SEVOLUM-762340 format. One record per residue (C-alpha): x, y, z. Coordinates in Angstrom, 1 decimal, m for minus. Each point is the difference from the previous one (the first is absolute). Example, Ala and Ser with C-alpha at 12.3 -4.5 7.8 and 13.67 -1.06 7.14 Angstrom:
REM SEVOLUM-762340
+--------+--------+--------+
:      u :      v :      w :
+--------+--------+--------+
:   12.3 :   m4.5 :    7.8 :
:    1.4 :    3.4 :   m0.7 :
+--------+--------+--------+
//
This chain:
REM SEVOLUM-762340
+--------+--------+--------+
:      u :      v :      w :
+--------+--------+--------+
:    1.9 :  m53.2 : m125.9 :
:    3.4 :   m1.6 :   m0.7 :
:    2.3 :    1.0 :   m2.8 :
:    0.4 :   m3.6 :   m0.9 :
:   m2.8 :   m2.6 :    0.3 :
:    0.6 :   m3.6 :   m1.0 :
:   m2.9 :   m2.1 :   m1.1 :
:    0.1 :   m3.6 :   m1.2 :
:   m2.3 :   m0.3 :   m2.9 :
:   m0.1 :   m1.7 :   m3.4 :
:    1.9 :    1.7 :   m2.9 :
:   m3.1 :    1.1 :   m1.8 :
:   m1.7 :    1.5 :    3.0 :
:    3.3 :    1.7 :    0.9 :
:    0.0 :    1.8 :   m3.3 :
:   m3.7 :    1.1 :    0.3 :
:    0.4 :    1.0 :    3.6 :
:    3.3 :    1.9 :   m0.7 :
:   m1.6 :    2.0 :   m2.8 :
:   m3.0 :    0.9 :    2.1 :
:    2.2 :    1.1 :    2.9 :
:    2.2 :    2.0 :   m2.2 :
:   m3.0 :    1.9 :   m1.2 :
:   m1.4 :    0.5 :    3.5 :
:    2.9 :    0.6 :    2.4 :
:    3.0 :    2.3 :    0.1 :
:    2.2 :   m2.7 :    1.6 :
:    2.8 :   m2.3 :   m0.9 :
:   m1.3 :   m3.5 :    0.3 :
:    1.7 :   m3.3 :   m0.6 :
:   m2.2 :   m3.1 :   m0.7 :
:    1.8 :   m3.4 :    0.3 :
:   m1.7 :   m2.8 :   m2.0 :
:    1.1 :   m3.7 :   m0.1 :
:    3.5 :   m0.1 :   m1.6 :
:    0.0 :    3.6 :   m1.2 :
:   m0.9 :    3.5 :    1.0 :
:   m1.6 :    3.0 :   m1.6 :
:    0.5 :    3.6 :    1.1 :
:   m2.3 :    3.0 :    0.0 :
:    2.1 :    3.2 :    0.2 :
:   m1.0 :    3.4 :    1.2 :
:   m3.2 :    1.1 :   m1.6 :
:   m1.4 :    3.5 :    0.2 :
:   m3.1 :   m0.3 :   m2.1 :
:   m2.6 :   m1.3 :    2.4 :
:   m2.8 :   m2.0 :   m1.8 :
:    0.9 :    1.5 :   m3.4 :
:    2.0 :   m2.8 :   m1.6 :
:   m2.2 :   m3.0 :    0.4 :
:   m3.8 :    0.0 :   m0.1 :
:   m0.7 :   m2.2 :    2.9 :
:   m3.3 :    0.2 :    1.9 :
:    0.1 :    2.1 :    3.1 :
:   m1.2 :   m3.0 :    2.1 :
:    3.0 :   m2.0 :   m1.0 :
:    2.4 :    2.9 :    0.8 :
:   m1.6 :    0.3 :    3.5 :
:    0.3 :   m3.8 :    0.5 :
:    3.6 :    0.0 :   m0.9 :
:    0.6 :    3.0 :    2.3 :
:   m1.5 :   m2.0 :    2.9 :
:    2.1 :   m3.0 :   m1.0 :
:    3.3 :    2.0 :    0.0 :
:   m0.9 :    1.5 :    3.4 :
:   m0.3 :   m3.5 :    1.4 :
:    3.1 :   m1.2 :   m1.8 :
:    1.9 :    2.9 :    1.5 :
:   m0.9 :   m1.1 :    3.5 :
:    0.8 :   m3.6 :   m0.8 :
:    3.4 :    1.0 :   m1.4 :
:    0.8 :    2.0 :    3.1 :
:   m1.0 :   m2.9 :    2.3 :
:    2.1 :   m2.4 :   m2.1 :
:    3.0 :    2.3 :    0.5 :
:   m0.5 :   m0.2 :    3.7 :
:   m1.1 :    3.7 :    0.1 :
:   m2.7 :    1.0 :    2.5 :
:    0.0 :    3.5 :   m1.3 :
:    0.4 :    1.7 :   m3.4 :
:    2.6 :   m0.9 :   m2.6 :
:    2.1 :    3.0 :   m1.3 :
:    2.3 :    0.1 :   m2.9 :
:    3.5 :    1.0 :    1.1 :
:    3.4 :   m0.7 :   m1.4 :
:   m1.6 :   m2.1 :   m2.8 :
:   m1.6 :   m2.4 :    2.5 :
:   m3.3 :   m0.2 :    1.9 :
:    0.6 :    0.9 :    3.6 :
:   m2.6 :   m0.5 :    2.8 :
:   m1.2 :    3.0 :    1.9 :
:   m1.8 :   m0.9 :    3.2 :
:   m2.7 :    1.8 :    2.0 :
:    1.4 :    3.3 :    1.3 :
:    2.7 :    0.3 :   m2.7 :
:   m0.1 :    3.0 :   m2.4 :
:    1.2 :    0.1 :   m3.6 :
:   m0.2 :    1.9 :   m3.3 :
:   m0.5 :   m1.9 :   m3.3 :
:    1.7 :    2.9 :   m1.9 :
:    1.4 :    3.5 :    0.6 :
:   m3.3 :    1.6 :   m1.0 :
:   m2.1 :   m2.4 :    2.0 :
:   m1.7 :    0.8 :    3.3 :
:    1.6 :   m1.6 :    3.1 :
:   m2.0 :   m3.1 :    0.9 :
:   m0.4 :   m1.9 :    3.3 :
:   m0.8 :   m3.7 :    0.2 :
:   m3.1 :   m0.7 :    2.1 :
:   m0.8 :   m3.5 :    1.2 :
:   m3.3 :   m1.6 :   m0.8 :
:   m2.5 :   m0.5 :    2.8 :
:   m3.6 :    0.3 :    1.2 :
:   m1.9 :    2.9 :    1.5 :
:   m3.5 :    1.2 :    0.7 :
:   m0.9 :    2.6 :   m2.7 :
:   m2.5 :    2.8 :    0.6 :
:   m1.6 :    1.5 :    3.1 :
:   m3.5 :    0.7 :    1.5 :
:    0.6 :    3.8 :   m0.3 :
:   m1.6 :    0.4 :   m3.4 :
:   m2.4 :   m2.1 :   m2.1 :
:    2.4 :   m0.2 :   m2.9 :
:    2.6 :   m1.5 :    2.3 :
:   m2.2 :   m3.0 :    0.8 :
:   m0.3 :   m2.9 :    0.4 :
:    3.3 :   m0.4 :    1.7 :
:    1.5 :   m3.1 :   m1.6 :
:    3.2 :   m2.1 :    0.1 :
:    2.4 :    0.4 :   m2.9 :
:    3.1 :   m2.1 :   m0.6 :
:    2.9 :    1.1 :   m2.2 :
:    1.5 :   m3.3 :   m1.0 :
:    3.5 :    1.2 :   m0.9 :
:    2.4 :    2.9 :    0.6 :
:   m0.1 :    3.0 :   m2.3 :
:    2.1 :    3.1 :   m0.5 :
:   m1.6 :    3.4 :    0.8 :
:    1.3 :    3.5 :   m0.6 :
:    1.8 :    1.3 :    3.1 :
:   m1.4 :    3.4 :   m0.8 :
:   m2.6 :    1.6 :   m2.1 :
:    1.2 :    0.5 :   m3.6 :
:    1.7 :    3.4 :   m0.1 :
:    0.0 :    2.8 :   m2.6 :
:    3.7 :   m0.8 :   m0.7 :
:   m1.0 :   m3.6 :   m1.0 :
:   m3.0 :    1.2 :   m2.1 :
:    2.1 :    2.7 :   m1.6 :
:    2.6 :   m2.6 :   m1.1 :
:   m2.8 :   m1.8 :   m1.9 :
:   m0.9 :    3.3 :   m1.6 :
:    3.6 :    0.7 :   m1.0 :
:    0.2 :   m3.5 :   m1.5 :
:   m3.0 :    0.8 :   m2.2 :
:   m2.3 :   m2.6 :    1.4 :
:   m2.2 :    2.1 :    2.3 :
:   m1.6 :    2.8 :   m2.0 :
:   m1.8 :    1.7 :    2.9 :
:    2.1 :    2.5 :    2.0 :
:   m1.8 :    0.3 :    3.4 :
:   m0.3 :    3.4 :    1.7 :
:    1.6 :    0.0 :    3.4 :
:   m2.3 :    2.8 :    1.2 :
:    3.0 :    1.9 :    1.3 :
:    0.7 :   m2.7 :    2.6 :
:    3.3 :   m1.0 :   m1.6 :
:    1.2 :   m3.0 :   m2.1 :
:    3.0 :   m2.3 :    0.6 :
:   m0.8 :   m2.0 :    3.1 :
:   m3.6 :    1.2 :    0.4 :
:   m2.6 :   m2.7 :   m0.9 :
:   m1.2 :    0.5 :   m3.5 :
:   m3.6 :    1.5 :   m0.2 :
:   m2.2 :    1.0 :   m2.9 :
:    0.2 :   m3.5 :   m1.5 :
:   m3.1 :   m2.1 :   m0.8 :
:   m0.5 :   m3.7 :    0.3 :
:    0.0 :   m0.1 :   m3.8 :
:    3.3 :    1.9 :   m0.1 :
:    1.7 :   m2.4 :    2.4 :
:   m1.2 :   m3.2 :   m1.5 :
:    0.3 :    0.9 :   m3.7 :
:    3.4 :    1.8 :    0.0 :
:    2.0 :   m0.1 :    3.2 :
:   m0.4 :   m3.7 :    1.0 :
:    0.7 :   m1.4 :   m3.6 :
:    3.1 :    2.3 :   m0.2 :
:    1.2 :   m1.1 :    3.5 :
:   m0.5 :   m3.7 :   m0.9 :
:    2.1 :    0.4 :   m3.2 :
:    2.7 :    1.8 :    2.0 :
:    0.1 :   m2.6 :    2.7 :
:   m0.6 :   m3.1 :   m2.0 :
:   m2.7 :   m0.8 :    2.6 :
:   m3.8 :    0.4 :    0.0 :
:   m0.9 :    2.9 :    2.2 :
:   m3.6 :    0.9 :    1.0 :
:   m2.1 :    1.8 :    2.6 :
:   m0.9 :   m1.8 :    3.2 :
:   m3.4 :   m1.5 :    0.5 :
:   m1.9 :    1.7 :    2.8 :
:    0.3 :   m3.1 :    2.1 :
:    3.8 :    0.0 :   m0.5 :
:    0.0 :    3.7 :    0.8 :
:   m1.9 :   m0.4 :    3.3 :
:    2.2 :   m2.9 :    1.0 :
:    3.1 :    2.2 :   m0.6 :
:   m1.6 :    2.9 :    1.8 :
:   m0.9 :   m2.0 :    3.1 :
:    3.4 :   m1.7 :    0.1 :
:   m1.3 :   m2.6 :    2.4 :
:   m2.1 :    2.4 :    2.1 :
:   m3.8 :   m0.1 :    0.6 :
:    0.1 :    3.6 :    1.4 :
:   m1.5 :    3.0 :   m1.8 :
:    3.4 :    1.0 :   m1.3 :
:    3.2 :   m2.1 :   m0.3 :
:    1.3 :    1.5 :    3.3 :
:   m3.2 :    0.0 :    2.1 :
:   m3.5 :    1.3 :    0.3 :
:    1.0 :    3.7 :    0.2 :
:    1.5 :    2.1 :   m2.8 :
:    2.5 :    1.6 :    2.4 :
:    2.3 :    2.9 :   m1.0 :
:    2.6 :   m0.1 :   m2.7 :
:   m0.8 :   m3.4 :   m1.3 :
:   m1.5 :    0.9 :   m3.3 :
:   m0.9 :    3.0 :   m2.3 :
:   m3.7 :    0.9 :    0.3 :
:   m2.3 :    2.8 :    1.3 :
:    1.0 :    0.4 :    3.7 :
:    2.5 :   m2.9 :    0.0 :
:    2.7 :    2.2 :    1.6 :
:    2.4 :    0.0 :   m3.0 :
:    1.7 :    2.9 :   m1.7 :
:   m2.1 :   m0.6 :   m3.2 :
:   m3.5 :   m0.4 :    1.6 :
:   m2.8 :    1.1 :   m2.3 :
:    2.4 :    2.0 :   m2.1 :
:    1.9 :   m2.3 :   m2.4 :
:    1.5 :   m3.4 :   m0.5 :
:    3.1 :   m1.1 :    2.0 :
:    3.1 :   m1.5 :   m1.5 :
:   m0.4 :   m3.8 :    0.0 :
:    1.5 :   m1.7 :    3.1 :
:   m0.4 :    3.0 :    2.2 :
:   m1.7 :   m2.2 :    2.6 :
:    1.0 :   m3.3 :    1.7 :
:   m0.5 :   m3.2 :   m1.9 :
:   m2.5 :   m2.6 :    1.2 :
:    0.9 :   m3.5 :    1.1 :
:    0.3 :   m1.2 :   m3.6 :
:    2.5 :    2.8 :   m0.8 :
:   m2.5 :    2.0 :   m2.1 :
:   m0.5 :    3.8 :    0.3 :
:   m3.0 :    2.3 :   m0.4 :
:   m2.9 :   m2.4 :   m0.3 :
:   m1.9 :    2.3 :    2.4 :
:   m0.3 :    3.5 :   m1.4 :
:    2.0 :    2.1 :   m2.5 :
:   m1.9 :   m1.1 :   m3.1 :
:   m2.8 :   m2.5 :   m0.7 :
:    1.3 :   m2.9 :   m2.0 :
:   m1.6 :   m1.6 :   m3.1 :
:   m0.6 :   m3.8 :    0.2 :
:   m1.0 :   m2.5 :   m2.6 :
:   m3.5 :   m0.6 :    1.2 :
:   m3.3 :    1.3 :   m1.3 :
:   m1.9 :    1.6 :    2.9 :
:   m2.9 :   m1.9 :    1.3 :
:   m2.1 :    1.2 :    3.0 :
:    0.7 :   m3.0 :    2.3 :
:    2.1 :   m3.1 :    0.3 :
:   m2.8 :   m2.4 :   m0.8 :
:    1.5 :   m2.6 :   m2.3 :
:    3.5 :    1.3 :    0.3 :
:    2.7 :   m2.6 :   m0.7 :
:    1.9 :   m1.5 :    3.0 :
:    3.2 :   m0.2 :   m2.1 :
:    0.7 :    3.7 :    0.0 :
:   m0.6 :    0.2 :   m3.8 :
:   m1.4 :    3.3 :   m1.4 :
:   m3.7 :    0.3 :   m0.7 :
:   m0.6 :    1.1 :   m3.6 :
:   m2.8 :    0.5 :   m2.4 :
:   m0.3 :    1.2 :   m3.6 :
:    0.0 :    3.8 :   m0.6 :
:    0.6 :    0.7 :    3.7 :
:   m1.3 :    3.5 :    0.8 :
:    1.9 :    0.4 :    3.3 :
:    3.3 :   m1.3 :    1.2 :
:    0.9 :   m0.4 :    3.7 :
:    2.4 :    2.4 :    1.7 :
:    1.4 :   m0.6 :    3.4 :
:    1.9 :    1.6 :    2.9 :
:   m1.2 :    3.6 :    0.3 :
:    1.8 :    3.2 :   m1.0 :
:    1.7 :    3.1 :    1.2 :
:   m3.3 :    2.0 :    0.2 :
:   m2.1 :   m2.6 :    1.7 :
:   m1.0 :   m0.4 :    3.7 :
:    1.6 :   m3.0 :    1.8 :
:   m3.2 :   m2.2 :   m0.3 :
:    0.7 :   m0.2 :   m3.7 :
:    3.4 :   m1.5 :    0.6 :
:   m1.3 :   m3.1 :    1.7 :
:    1.4 :   m3.3 :   m1.4 :
:   m3.5 :   m1.1 :   m1.0 :
:   m1.2 :    3.1 :   m1.7 :
:   m0.9 :   m0.3 :   m3.7 :
:   m1.0 :    2.6 :   m2.5 :
:   m0.5 :    0.1 :   m3.7 :
:    1.0 :    2.3 :   m2.9 :
:   m0.7 :   m0.2 :   m3.7 :
:    3.0 :   m1.6 :   m1.9 :
:    0.6 :    3.1 :   m2.0 :
:    0.1 :    2.3 :    3.1 :
:    3.1 :    2.0 :    0.6 :
:    0.1 :    1.7 :    3.4 :
:    2.5 :    1.7 :    2.3 :
:   m0.6 :   m2.6 :    2.8 :
:    0.3 :   m3.3 :   m1.9 :
:    3.2 :   m1.9 :   m0.9 :
:    1.0 :   m3.7 :    0.0 :
:    2.6 :   m2.6 :    1.0 :
:    1.0 :   m3.1 :   m2.0 :
:    0.2 :   m3.7 :    0.6 :
:    1.5 :   m3.1 :   m1.7 :
:   m0.1 :   m3.7 :    0.7 :
+--------+--------+--------+
//
């Protein structure tokens, strides 16, 4: 989401909307009304200040997502706007950037269409077409221990994950639950960046993993040797431990390690098929979700679990030595 969003509305609705947004989002947002403007400054207390119904908050969130895309298009940007040198600068597909020194490195990925799923497993069916209408920025690597530990040092992330003796620094962070990620790390990162960071939907994740390919893996139908970290993948870390992020070649989108190393949390609530799945790439949610989707396979898995289409689920409170995550923003 943009650091500045301009919305032409009446003065009264500007005030109401500004108050609601200030309570809901850790962003700096400017609302321009007819003949005057109101400003919501950085707000860290999400949903605590104003007692607005959750449905209104979600509606406004969706509105701002749409406005972000409109603002980028109006600026002639067919990518993602990034704040640099006090101005919004356009980053186009293939470009990489960091929103702040503590932020993960991001790569802009173009929108597009693809066939999601496969006939290899019942929960990967039916194969269906998905279209991502606009570009988004995706973490170039899985979030590392160094990045998580910065959040801990800043006092925002309370959980100190165990590295299991694999090492910290540039290793992908493990021993973090979906709840840890969404309740502490992502809000902290959004405040640091002045942008709204999130997990990928599983449709976005598969789109990123395939990187334009319909093969089993981004590079072809065979796992090969030395292309990923898994059991019998031919790497120095096979079935022993995680590898430092970026140890293997990037895919066609410029992203690393979507196959193997660690499974990655996504936004979606796990369901046992794609029946009724949205064609927009949006995450599938439900109240009190018992199982969240993880993707990509891990360092101890056989190659078949690293397929682009493979899906699995873990409870949102689960912390394991094979599960990590990467981030996204619009």
